[in-house]
Backbone bond lengths (Angstrom), bond angles and torsions (degrees), N, CA, C in turn:
res aa  C-N    CA-C-N  psi(-1)  N-CA   C-N-CA  omega(-1)  CA-C   N-CA-C  phi
1 M - - - 1.485 - - 1.461 108.57 -
2 E 1.394 114.73 145.43 1.497 121.00 172.75 1.489 109.43 -84.93
3 L 1.328 117.58 145.30 1.442 126.90 -173.87 1.623 110.07 -54.31
4 A 1.321 115.32 -31.62 1.409 118.34 178.71 1.542 115.33 -60.97
5 Y 1.341 111.48 -24.49 1.531 119.10 178.04 1.481 110.13 -61.85
6 Y 1.403 117.46 -35.55 1.518 121.17 -169.01 1.416 106.28 -71.34
7 S 1.305 125.97 -26.97 1.400 123.47 -172.10 1.536 110.96 -58.21
8 D 1.349 114.80 -29.75 1.538 116.45 180.00 1.493 109.63 -66.98
9 Y 1.216 121.09 -20.24 1.560 124.11 176.15 1.476 107.89 -53.63
10 A 1.314 119.19 -52.57 1.423 126.25 171.50 1.472 119.42 -46.05
11 V 1.341 110.74 -55.27 1.437 121.81 -178.39 1.581 110.37 -59.75
12 R 1.285 112.97 -46.69 1.538 117.59 -174.09 1.500 103.20 -59.44
13 L 1.463 119.10 -52.16 1.471 118.29 -177.36 1.387 118.17 -60.29
14 V 1.381 122.88 -47.74 1.322 124.29 177.44 1.622 114.86 -56.65
15 N 1.288 113.25 -37.53 1.476 122.76 -177.88 1.498 113.36 -74.51
16 T 1.379 115.32 -3.01 1.591 114.81 170.72 1.516 111.53 -73.69
17 E 1.225 120.44 -8.29 1.515 119.99 176.66 1.504 107.44 -122.85
18 E 1.309 109.80 150.55 1.527 123.24 173.67 1.515 112.59 -129.24
19 P 1.394 113.99 78.38 1.482 116.87 -172.27 1.516 117.67 -47.07
20 A 1.368 112.10 -44.39 1.540 117.13 -177.98 1.483 110.18 -61.17
21 R 1.303 120.17 -31.82 1.415 120.13 -175.20 1.624 112.27 -103.78
22 N 1.338 112.10 4.45 1.528 120.41 172.85 1.506 103.57 64.15
23 K 1.235 122.63 38.52 1.462 124.27 179.35 1.541 109.70 -110.27
24 D 1.339 119.72 140.86 1.405 121.99 175.03 1.515 107.88 -144.39
25 A 1.267 116.11 114.29 1.515 127.64 -178.04 1.545 110.38 -82.43
26 L 1.250 115.16 -19.90 1.582 116.25 176.78 1.423 114.96 -83.29
27 T 1.304 111.02 86.39 1.528 119.76 179.72 1.392 117.07 -125.29
28 S 1.312 119.04 -1.45 1.477 118.75 -178.16 1.537 112.90 -152.95
29 V 1.377 116.78 163.27 1.454 121.60 176.69 1.423 110.21 -61.03
30 E 1.334 121.60 -35.80 1.504 124.55 177.46 1.511 110.38 -53.84
31 V 1.345 118.03 -51.55 1.422 121.38 175.40 1.580 116.44 -49.44
32 I 1.394 108.11 -46.58 1.437 112.94 179.31 1.519 108.79 -60.90
33 R 1.233 121.80 -48.62 1.409 122.26 -177.74 1.473 111.26 -60.78
34 E 1.322 120.07 -31.55 1.368 118.14 175.47 1.550 116.77 -71.13
35 L 1.291 112.67 -23.44 1.457 118.74 178.27 1.661 110.09 -70.60
36 F 1.191 118.72 -25.46 1.352 122.45 -179.04 1.451 113.80 -75.43
37 G 1.274 117.47 -19.31 1.511 120.34 176.60 1.535 109.82 61.88
38 P 1.306 118.61 -133.48 1.398 119.97 179.70 1.519 121.70 -67.31
39 A 1.390 114.39 -8.69 1.488 117.90 174.70 1.549 112.00 -77.67
40 T 1.166 114.34 73.69 1.491 126.36 -174.27 1.495 110.93 -66.50
41 Q 1.299 116.61 -40.35 1.467 123.83 -176.26 1.691 107.87 -60.70
42 M 1.299 114.76 -45.21 1.423 114.96 -177.43 1.558 109.65 -78.04
43 A 1.313 114.02 -29.38 1.535 119.57 178.47 1.477 109.05 -56.90
44 R 1.272 117.46 -48.38 1.508 123.84 -175.58 1.469 110.63 -59.54
45 R 1.327 123.21 -23.55 1.459 124.23 175.35 1.477 117.66 -75.96
46 A 1.371 113.99 -8.82 1.544 115.67 178.58 1.468 121.51 -67.83
47 T 1.171 121.25 138.48 1.434 125.21 -176.84 1.572 110.86 -129.91
48 D 1.340 116.35 177.56 1.371 118.05 -176.01 1.608 110.58 -65.55
49 S 1.365 117.72 -28.23 1.466 122.43 -178.39 1.513 108.81 -73.03
50 D 1.283 118.75 -13.13 1.618 116.90 178.25 1.482 109.23 -78.30
51 V 1.307 121.51 -19.42 1.492 122.51 -175.04 1.448 108.06 -57.33
52 T 1.416 117.96 -50.67 1.415 127.79 -176.47 1.571 106.83 -66.50
53 R 1.286 119.33 -42.90 1.513 126.02 -175.55 1.584 105.86 -64.96
54 F 1.349 118.14 -46.48 1.302 125.46 -179.00 1.613 111.50 -61.17
55 R 1.284 117.15 -37.16 1.512 118.61 174.61 1.480 112.26 -69.95
56 S 1.299 118.50 -27.84 1.455 118.29 171.54 1.480 117.80 -68.02
57 V 1.372 113.99 -43.15 1.369 115.81 176.88 1.584 115.91 -71.13
58 R 1.392 109.95 -30.51 1.489 114.98 170.49 1.459 115.79 -55.79
59 A 1.335 114.76 -45.60 1.495 120.40 179.78 1.543 109.46 -56.80
60 R 1.351 113.68 -44.72 1.429 118.98 -176.86 1.474 114.65 -64.91
61 L 1.348 115.64 -41.25 1.374 120.64 174.55 1.519 114.88 -65.81
62 R 1.262 115.36 -34.17 1.479 115.84 -179.84 1.500 112.44 -72.15
63 A 1.412 112.32 -27.37 1.474 119.86 175.47 1.555 108.13 -65.40
64 V 1.395 115.90 -33.82 1.454 114.03 173.44 1.458 120.78 -64.60
65 F 1.385 109.96 -39.64 1.400 117.20 175.30 1.579 115.77 -65.39
66 T 1.337 109.03 -37.87 1.476 115.44 179.90 1.435 114.63 -67.71
67 A 1.267 121.14 -35.58 1.404 132.54 -178.45 1.587 102.88 -64.71
68 A 1.339 111.84 -52.88 1.426 118.68 -173.38 1.599 113.06 -66.33
69 D 1.326 112.66 -35.27 1.453 122.59 175.32 1.567 114.06 -62.49
70 E 1.256 112.29 -36.88 1.424 123.54 -173.07 1.548 108.98 -91.91
71 G 1.378 121.67 3.90 1.366 127.53 172.84 1.498 112.50 84.40
72 D 1.295 122.12 8.62 1.464 126.59 175.89 1.458 106.03 -92.06
73 H 1.354 119.83 78.56 1.400 126.90 -174.63 1.620 107.99 -71.84
74 T 1.339 117.28 -40.41 1.388 115.19 179.98 1.571 110.78 -68.75
75 G 1.257 116.76 -36.08 1.382 113.96 170.94 1.478 117.12 -60.29
76 A 1.374 117.64 -41.97 1.385 116.86 176.28 1.465 116.22 -58.99
77 V 1.291 115.19 -37.19 1.550 122.16 176.80 1.413 111.65 -61.45
78 D 1.412 119.13 -48.26 1.346 122.01 -177.51 1.556 114.01 -62.98
79 L 1.333 113.87 -41.53 1.456 116.79 173.55 1.572 115.65 -61.99
80 L 1.362 110.53 -39.04 1.493 116.50 175.86 1.519 110.90 -64.73
81 N 1.242 115.19 -43.16 1.555 123.18 -175.65 1.599 103.75 -62.52
82 S 1.287 119.19 -38.56 1.426 119.57 -176.09 1.516 110.13 -64.09
83 L 1.364 115.42 -36.43 1.469 119.21 -178.59 1.612 109.65 -73.92
84 L 1.333 110.58 -32.52 1.497 114.05 -176.42 1.618 107.82 -67.29
85 L 1.381 112.30 -36.69 1.499 117.42 -173.13 1.564 105.11 -74.16
86 E 1.308 119.97 -34.52 1.457 122.41 -175.80 1.543 108.39 -82.92
87 F 1.224 120.85 -28.25 1.543 123.21 -177.83 1.472 105.43 -131.99
88 P 1.363 117.10 82.11 1.370 124.21 172.83 1.536 117.33 -72.40
89 V 1.283 113.88 152.46 1.569 117.38 -172.12 1.612 106.52 -108.22
90 S 1.200 116.20 164.32 1.385 123.25 176.61 1.592 109.66 -122.30
91 P 1.306 119.93 84.22 1.505 123.13 -171.87 1.653 101.64 -73.18
92 Q 1.398 109.52 143.41 1.354 121.04 174.19 1.537 104.64 -135.46
93 I 1.295 111.13 159.82 1.528 122.64 168.37 1.567 107.98 -95.31
94 S 1.316 110.25 124.53 1.479 118.90 -176.84 1.509 115.79 -130.48
95 G 1.302 113.40 147.02 1.410 117.76 -178.49 1.496 108.46 -119.27
96 H 1.250 117.27 -27.99 1.509 128.70 -176.87 1.547 102.67 51.55
97 D 1.268 119.34 -134.63 1.482 121.41 -175.44 1.447 113.48 -110.98
98 T 1.364 116.76 6.65 1.425 119.68 176.74 1.535 119.00 -73.60
99 L 1.322 124.49 121.82 1.387 123.24 177.82 1.534 114.27 -113.66
100 D 1.400 112.33 154.59 1.437 114.91 -177.51 1.584 107.86 -89.84
101 E 1.286 120.05 -165.18 1.387 122.04 -165.62 1.636 108.16 -75.78
102 E 1.279 112.57 -17.45 1.413 122.61 -177.23 1.535 110.01 -97.49
103 G 1.271 117.92 -2.06 1.470 122.22 -176.59 1.491 119.89 86.83
104 R 1.262 115.72 8.81 1.414 128.26 178.73 1.563 113.75 -84.78
105 P 1.314 121.69 145.13 1.502 123.12 178.34 1.558 103.67 -63.93
106 R 1.303 110.63 145.04 1.472 119.04 173.42 1.487 104.42 -93.94
107 W 1.379 115.89 94.62 1.459 125.66 -177.61 1.522 110.22 -70.06
108 H 1.235 114.26 137.45 1.471 124.95 176.08 1.481 111.60 -159.35
109 M 1.420 113.77 163.05 1.405 124.33 -175.66 1.627 107.38 -74.14
110 H 1.244 120.84 138.49 1.405 124.09 177.02 1.567 110.63 -137.90
111 L 1.344 118.69 135.51 1.456 121.08 175.81 1.472 112.67 -89.15
112 A 1.285 112.91 116.58 1.474 120.14 -178.95 1.558 111.68 -66.34
113 D 1.330 111.78 152.79 1.356 115.99 177.28 1.477 111.54 -64.95
114 H 1.438 114.77 142.56 1.443 119.70 178.47 1.596 109.38 -76.75
115 P 1.267 118.07 140.58 1.451 116.44 -173.91 1.572 116.30 -81.41
116 S 1.244 115.35 -12.86 1.575 115.78 -167.01 1.452 109.06 -88.24
117 N 1.383 124.59 -64.97 1.481 119.50 -176.00 1.479 105.91 -155.85
118 A 1.319 117.19 174.16 1.445 122.01 -172.53 1.633 111.18 -67.16
119 T 1.179 116.08 -39.85 1.503 121.81 178.14 1.565 109.91 -57.44
120 A 1.430 115.07 -52.84 1.405 119.48 -176.46 1.588 109.13 -62.35
121 G 1.219 119.96 -33.86 1.438 131.20 -172.97 1.519 103.37 -66.40
122 Y 1.437 113.90 -57.03 1.496 121.04 -172.19 1.561 108.91 -66.75
123 A 1.361 113.51 -42.37 1.534 121.03 178.77 1.432 110.49 -53.28
124 A 1.336 117.35 -48.62 1.565 127.59 -176.25 1.560 107.99 -58.76
125 I 1.291 108.39 -53.37 1.519 108.67 -178.15 1.511 115.46 -69.80
126 A 1.250 116.67 -40.37 1.567 121.48 177.94 1.671 105.22 -60.22
127 A 1.285 122.65 -50.26 1.412 128.06 -171.32 1.587 102.72 -62.69
128 M 1.319 115.79 -53.01 1.404 118.48 -174.57 1.649 116.18 -62.35
129 G 1.363 108.89 -39.26 1.451 114.71 177.16 1.550 106.19 -65.33
130 L 1.218 116.71 -45.90 1.550 116.55 -175.06 1.499 109.79 -71.03
131 A 1.376 120.67 -25.77 1.556 118.13 170.31 1.452 109.43 -69.07
132 F 1.325 119.73 -43.87 1.421 121.98 -176.63 1.624 109.49 -54.97
133 H 1.505 110.33 -48.26 1.365 113.39 177.62 1.510 117.41 -57.07
134 L 1.331 111.81 -43.74 1.509 119.35 -173.54 1.533 109.89 -65.96
135 T 1.347 116.10 -39.67 1.470 120.23 -172.15 1.578 104.42 -77.97
136 E 1.316 119.81 -31.91 1.454 126.86 -168.93 1.666 105.63 -79.51
137 F 1.304 110.89 -43.95 1.583 115.11 -174.93 1.543 114.05 -116.99
138 G 1.303 122.34 -14.34 1.472 120.58 -179.37 1.475 113.21 108.28
139 A 1.250 113.38 150.05 1.488 121.70 -170.24 1.606 104.19 -70.91
140 D 1.409 118.95 -28.81 1.403 114.58 174.20 1.461 128.07 -67.99
141 R 1.430 108.54 3.13 1.393 123.72 179.02 1.464 111.23 -91.73
142 L 1.407 118.88 -7.19 1.424 127.93 166.53 1.516 114.91 -90.11
143 G 1.290 118.19 114.03 1.447 121.59 177.55 1.410 119.24 -133.74
144 L 1.412 111.26 176.24 1.457 123.48 -179.70 1.444 104.60 -126.27
145 C 1.319 119.55 136.47 1.524 127.41 -177.01 1.603 111.01 -53.31
146 Q 1.274 114.31 126.55 1.522 116.01 -177.63 1.532 110.74 -92.17
147 A 1.318 122.31 17.75 1.493 124.53 179.01 1.539 102.77 -103.33
148 P 1.275 115.55 104.80 1.470 120.90 178.82 1.458 110.99 -67.27
149 P 1.291 120.98 138.83 1.437 128.71 8.84 1.390 114.26 -92.49
150 C 1.346 121.33 1.68 1.467 126.78 177.96 1.486 112.80 -57.59
151 R 1.315 118.20 135.65 1.566 118.58 172.26 1.578 103.36 -142.40
152 N 1.313 113.23 43.53 1.511 118.93 172.81 1.469 105.87 -65.00
153 A 1.423 109.51 146.69 1.491 115.85 172.64 1.433 115.23 -81.82
154 Y 1.276 124.99 154.05 1.334 132.60 175.81 1.587 117.67 -147.69
155 L 1.246 117.08 156.56 1.525 123.32 167.40 1.340 113.76 -107.38
156 D 1.360 114.45 120.90 1.497 119.51 -176.35 1.463 111.16 -79.36
157 T 1.262 121.33 110.85 1.477 122.65 -179.51 1.632 105.77 -111.55
158 S 1.224 118.32 15.74 1.508 116.95 179.74 1.497 113.19 -75.18
159 T 1.291 118.37 151.58 1.414 120.25 -172.79 1.502 116.74 -66.05
160 N 1.351 115.90 -24.18 1.507 124.67 -171.41 1.581 110.61 -113.88
161 R 1.329 114.71 8.27 1.375 117.91 179.23 1.602 119.94 63.69
162 S 1.375 106.30 32.44 1.520 116.79 -164.55 1.522 113.36 -99.67
163 R 1.287 116.46 -3.66 1.498 118.25 -175.63 1.488 112.11 -66.69
164 R 1.384 118.23 140.60 1.399 121.21 -179.55 1.492 108.81 -138.13
165 Y 1.232 124.92 -5.10 1.471 128.83 -170.98 1.538 106.66 -134.19
166 C 1.468 114.14 148.54 1.452 120.77 178.76 1.481 112.93 -67.38
167 S 1.316 115.17 -33.00 1.517 119.02 -171.38 1.487 110.82 -146.61
168 D 1.329 117.42 167.03 1.427 123.24 173.49 1.589 114.06 -60.65
169 R 1.363 107.34 -33.44 1.486 111.33 179.15 1.501 113.77 -67.65
170 C 1.223 117.48 -41.51 1.608 122.69 175.73 1.500 107.19 -67.52
171 A 1.289 121.27 -39.93 1.509 123.44 176.47 1.527 112.24 -55.52
172 T 1.317 111.53 -48.56 1.551 123.61 -175.08 1.646 105.68 -68.53
173 R 1.378 117.72 -41.33 1.463 117.95 -179.84 1.568 110.37 -68.86
174 A 1.278 116.64 -34.88 1.521 120.85 -179.90 1.435 108.83 -72.44
175 N 1.296 124.30 -39.15 1.494 128.36 177.21 1.492 107.34 -64.01
176 V 1.379 120.06 -49.53 1.450 117.69 175.74 1.432 118.37 -57.53
177 A 1.354 114.46 -41.93 1.508 119.51 177.61 1.433 111.04 -64.05
178 A 1.350 121.88 -36.75 1.523 127.55 177.97 1.520 105.98 -64.76
179 Y 1.311 121.63 -48.31 1.455 125.95 178.48 1.472 110.00 -58.95
180 R 1.222 119.76 -51.56 1.475 122.98 177.16 1.523 112.04 -50.41
181 A 1.345 113.08 -50.78 1.494 118.75 -176.35 1.550 112.16 -63.41
182 R 1.330 114.56 -34.69 1.479 118.29 176.20 1.536 113.51 -62.70
183 K 1.497 109.05 -43.10 1.438 116.42 179.38 1.486 108.90 -66.29
184 R 1.320 124.40 -35.80 1.565 124.77 -174.21 1.607 101.71 -70.25
185 L 1.314 119.02 -38.70 1.577 118.12 -175.08 1.504 104.07 -69.98
186 E 1.335 122.47 -40.32 1.539 122.78 -179.79 1.434 109.34 -60.12
187 A 1.363 115.04 -38.84 1.577 117.94 -176.82 1.407 109.36 -74.32
188 E 1.306 120.53 -29.44 1.470 123.57 177.95 1.516 114.76 -85.45
189 R 1.179 116.79 -10.74 1.434 118.08 -176.62 1.511 111.41 -77.05
190 P 1.364 117.20 130.76 1.606 116.56 -169.50 1.516 107.41 -68.30
191 D 1.342 114.12 153.56 1.513 120.62 171.96 1.564 111.38 -72.27
192 P 1.341 118.67 121.64 1.451 119.54 -178.44 1.581 113.76 -49.53
193 A 1.487 112.15 -35.91 1.464 116.99 -174.87 1.395 114.23 -69.04
194 A 1.411 116.54 -18.37 1.403 119.88 177.76 1.499 116.65 -69.94
195 H 1.399 114.43 -16.80 1.376 122.60 -174.98 1.560 113.62 -91.77
196 T 1.335 113.75 -4.76 1.467 120.50 -173.15 1.568 108.18 -81.13
197 G 1.406 114.70 -25.47 1.297 116.10 176.55 1.591 114.61 85.11
198 L 1.361 112.12 1.23 1.372 124.68 -177.18 1.526 117.46 -106.81
199 T 1.214 121.82 117.87 1.432 126.18 173.91 1.482 111.04 -84.26
200 D 1.270 121.41 173.78 1.446 125.27 -176.12 1.520 107.50 -68.63
201 E 1.416 112.58 -37.61 1.453 116.02 177.61 1.483 116.63 -64.06
202 S 1.283 113.29 -50.85 1.463 120.71 176.88 1.462 113.55 -59.48
203 S 1.358 116.21 -33.50 1.480 117.84 -179.13 1.607 109.08 -68.79
204 Q 1.329 112.76 -34.42 1.450 115.03 -175.98 1.450 108.51 -75.86
205 E 1.425 122.88 -29.37 1.430 125.84 173.21 1.458 115.98 -64.37
206 N 1.415 118.13 -31.93 1.425 118.02 -178.28 1.338 106.93 -89.22
207 T 1.151 137.05 2.66 1.403 129.30 171.25 1.506 116.26 -80.19
208 T 1.302 116.08 150.66 1.414 118.77 177.88 1.456 119.02 -75.69
209 P 1.322 121.96 158.81 1.547 118.98 -176.01 1.518 110.16 -57.52
210 G 1.363 113.81 -38.74 1.372 120.28 -178.93 1.501 115.07 -61.09
211 D 1.284 112.06 -26.63 1.497 114.56 178.70 1.391 113.84 -81.38
212 R 1.397 122.58 -9.26 1.414 124.07 -172.26 1.509 109.57 -97.64
């Protein structure tokens, strides 16, 4: 796996919670195991006690996204560094069973499983992946959805750094809301003719005979 792949671990964990809607999907070991995706070996180590620990890591990862979204890039880096120090990774070169056209292994960096517990393993991978994304593309590429009440995290991979929403669904919802708001303003805007104090009848009376 490429290191960029691991950044999605952070996004998946942060987005198990919707603070504005008071919703939390991180309620069981099964949910934690689903977060690991193909990393089944680590997922099998998850226990009930990991639910609380995962929520703690989630709050710290959301704080990184929040700081970056608010333009506090130094703060985002400091928060992420604290996670990296607490949950170190063990990078390894791996080839697995993938071969190139000449039959040689496709070597790449792989983050080895953390030996202690499921939370430590997941946090290490999520923090390292996010750190790789931040240093490669910039802290301004970490964002929170701008379509209220959604505040899901996302990684901006657009060419012009223009992403503002976590999904097409939220982008459409925000565009529709903006369109309706413009229409309301147009409907509430007073008619300029109403401020002239002239009705059609008075306008006709003020014209000269030659104009009629």
